[in-house]
C-alpha positions as a printed Julia matrix, in Angstrom:
227×3 Matrix{Float64}:
 -68.68   -86.63  36.39
 -72.48   -86.2   34.07
 -75.21   -86.82  35.86
 -77.49   -89.92  34.52
 -81.07   -89.73  34.2
 -81.42   -92.97  34.1
 -80.23   -93.82  36.99
 -82.39   -94.64  40.37
 -82.32   -91.83  42.75
 -83.92   -92.78  46.61
 -84.15   -88.85  48.37
 -84.44   -88.65  52.27
 -84.96   -86.04  53.54
 -85.59   -84.75  57.32
 -84.85   -82.91  60.03
 -81.24   -83.18  61.84
 -81.16   -86.27  64.3
 -84.08   -88.0   62.71
 -81.07   -90.52  61.35
 -80.74   -89.8   58.0
 -77.13   -90.11  57.83
 -76.97   -93.39  59.67
 -79.99   -95.26  57.25
 -78.84   -93.78  54.15
 -75.91   -94.66  54.84
 -76.48   -98.48  55.1
 -79.72   -98.46  52.42
 -76.45   -97.3   50.29
 -74.03  -100.17  51.42
 -76.8   -102.79  51.35
 -77.78  -101.52  47.67
 -74.68  -101.4   46.08
 -75.59   -97.55  45.32
 -73.78   -93.81  45.33
 -74.42   -91.89  48.53
 -74.11   -88.46  48.67
 -74.36   -86.38  51.72
 -75.61   -83.8   51.08
 -75.75   -81.45  54.28
 -72.08   -82.25  54.41
 -71.4    -80.22  51.34
 -73.2    -77.06  53.04
 -70.93   -78.16  56.11
 -67.64   -78.53  54.14
 -68.53   -74.83  52.57
 -69.05   -73.35  55.63
 -66.2    -74.59  57.08
 -63.88   -73.88  53.98
 -65.08   -70.36  54.25
 -64.41   -69.78  57.67
 -60.6    -71.61  56.95
 -60.32   -68.95  53.9
 -61.52   -65.82  55.93
 -64.63   -65.38  54.37
 -67.59   -63.09  55.21
 -70.75   -65.13  55.94
 -72.84   -62.31  55.01
 -70.74   -61.75  51.62
 -73.3    -64.39  49.58
 -71.36   -63.77  46.05
 -67.62   -65.06  47.92
 -69.49   -67.66  49.76
 -70.5    -69.27  46.21
 -67.59   -68.81  44.72
 -65.7    -70.77  47.43
 -68.88   -73.52  46.9
 -68.15   -73.62  43.46
 -64.64   -74.56  43.97
 -64.53   -77.2   46.86
 -62.24   -80.18  46.36
 -64.26   -82.89  48.51
 -64.29   -87.03  48.06
 -66.54   -89.36  49.75
 -65.34   -92.43  51.41
 -66.85   -95.11  52.92
 -66.6    -96.29  56.55
 -67.21   -99.82  58.14
 -71.23  -100.15  58.92
 -72.75   -97.96  61.58
 -70.19   -94.96  61.06
 -70.14   -91.65  59.09
 -69.18   -91.08  56.53
 -64.8    -90.49  55.74
 -65.63   -86.28  54.3
 -61.99   -85.37  52.62
 -61.79   -81.3   52.15
 -58.47   -80.71  49.67
 -57.3    -84.31  51.21
 -57.98   -83.03  54.46
 -59.73   -85.41  56.79
 -62.69   -83.44  58.0
 -65.07   -85.93  59.11
 -64.67   -85.58  63.22
 -65.18   -81.41  62.7
 -67.88   -81.3   59.98
 -69.79   -83.17  63.09
 -69.82   -79.94  65.67
 -72.18   -77.5   66.51
 -70.49   -75.4   65.22
 -70.03   -76.29  62.09
 -73.91   -77.49  61.91
 -74.45   -74.04  62.75
 -72.27   -72.03  60.45
 -73.68   -74.67  57.82
 -77.13   -73.93  58.3
 -76.79   -70.49  57.18
 -74.75   -70.94  54.65
 -77.82   -72.73  53.16
 -80.25   -70.02  53.25
 -78.67   -68.37  50.57
 -79.84   -68.98  46.95
 -76.34   -68.48  45.62
 -74.58   -71.02  47.06
 -77.7    -73.13  46.62
 -77.63   -72.45  43.07
 -73.62   -73.48  43.16
 -73.69   -77.04  44.92
 -77.72   -77.71  42.94
 -75.88   -79.51  40.15
 -72.77   -80.44  42.08
 -75.11   -82.95  43.83
 -77.33   -83.78  40.57
 -73.89   -85.34  39.88
 -73.62   -87.82  42.09
 -76.5    -89.0   40.4
 -74.95   -92.36  38.42
 -75.79   -95.83  37.33
 -76.63   -98.59  39.86
 -78.17   -96.13  41.58
 -78.51   -93.13  44.24
 -78.73   -92.75  48.0
 -79.35   -89.07  48.81
 -79.59   -87.6   51.97
 -80.72   -84.22  53.13
 -82.93   -82.05  53.41
 -84.25   -80.89  50.34
 -82.95   -84.02  47.65
 -86.82   -85.0   46.62
 -88.55   -81.16  47.03
 -85.64   -79.33  44.55
 -82.57   -81.67  44.29
 -84.32   -84.89  42.89
 -88.11   -83.89  41.67
 -88.25   -86.99  39.69
 -87.11   -89.06  41.74
 -88.09   -92.71  42.15
 -88.7    -92.96  45.95
 -88.83   -90.35  47.87
 -88.79   -90.37  52.25
 -88.92   -88.24  54.88
 -87.99   -89.34  58.34
 -88.6    -87.23  61.01
 -88.79   -87.71  65.31
 -89.27   -84.98  68.2
 -87.22   -82.37  68.72
 -86.42   -84.45  72.54
 -85.64   -88.05  70.74
 -83.28   -86.62  68.61
 -81.44   -83.91  71.31
 -81.27   -86.98  73.34
 -79.9    -89.12  70.13
 -77.11   -86.08  69.33
 -75.86   -85.96  73.11
 -75.43   -89.28  73.17
 -73.18   -89.29  70.49
 -71.14   -85.98  71.73
 -70.74   -88.04  74.84
 -69.55   -91.04  73.04
 -67.06   -88.4   71.36
 -65.78   -87.37  74.5
 -67.79   -83.63  73.58
 -69.2    -82.75  77.11
 -72.23   -80.95  76.24
 -75.52   -79.58  77.75
 -78.9    -81.36  77.0
 -80.99   -78.04  78.1
 -79.12   -76.21  75.18
 -78.97   -78.51  72.33
 -82.84   -79.25  72.77
 -83.38   -75.41  72.24
 -80.14   -74.88  69.9
 -82.23   -77.98  67.73
 -85.85   -76.06  68.24
 -83.97   -73.09  66.42
 -82.39   -74.53  63.93
 -85.84   -76.42  62.7
 -87.55   -73.27  63.2
 -84.74   -71.22  60.12
 -85.03   -73.89  58.31
 -88.57   -74.48  58.63
 -89.41   -71.18  57.54
 -86.57   -69.87  54.94
 -87.71   -68.6   51.79
 -85.26   -70.59  49.89
 -85.63   -74.2   49.59
 -87.84   -74.54  53.11
 -87.6    -78.04  55.09
 -90.78   -79.77  54.55
 -91.84   -83.23  52.7
 -92.25   -83.55  48.86
 -96.05   -83.99  48.5
 -94.96   -88.0   47.04
 -92.8    -88.31  50.04
 -93.13   -91.09  52.58
 -93.2    -90.11  55.97
 -92.0    -92.03  58.56
 -91.46   -91.31  62.06
 -88.09   -93.29  64.31
 -89.36   -91.28  67.44
 -88.47   -95.04  69.88
 -87.21   -97.19  67.01
 -83.93   -98.87  66.58
 -82.05   -98.22  63.65
 -82.32  -102.07  61.8
 -86.39  -100.88  63.26
 -86.27   -97.86  60.54
 -84.36   -99.2   57.67
 -87.1   -101.86  57.79
 -89.59   -99.33  57.19
 -87.3    -97.21  54.84
 -86.68  -100.77  52.48
 -89.96  -101.25  52.27
 -91.08   -97.78  51.36
 -88.34   -97.84  48.83
 -89.51  -101.08  47.34
 -86.47  -102.41  47.7
 -87.15  -105.15  51.19
């Protein structure tokens, strides 16, 4: 698949739990555009590396795993996470575990891995348009995106959302430990030397704290000029 630079891109960045996943899928479905869940690519790399027994300190080997990923994204009913296939195996649930998220955060700091995945992400830019969900979509991957949005929310709000999500999935988790993990991940992601988590200079900031999904979608649609 070759990148079509004429296709419009709505780049949506922000920390984990800000609502990017749900909002970007709803937006893509509403517009009939393609969807890129860039975070899943890092989680897939981490998962594939773990399955292959690759050392997480071996940047070159991790980059090779990233370059060879056999991945497919399949649409799901509104409100449900995107179905992700790794070499034909449905790994959607496994990708959403805290362990996989932590491993992905370690993988994402490596320049070699980011370079291996950069063109793959850009290849998702196809007509009629792309909604890209990530942490550096507007600052690194799609710097010329027609619209850049940065979604955020308080760490407490994001921990509560993740807590309810995990409970609904039948996973028992401690809310205080979850909040601590989120804060630690924020600190690591915002201060990494390669593509730190931050809004693009021309991004529109939307704080989702206390807002419903429908309220956030309305704000994003308005900010993107698609309302």
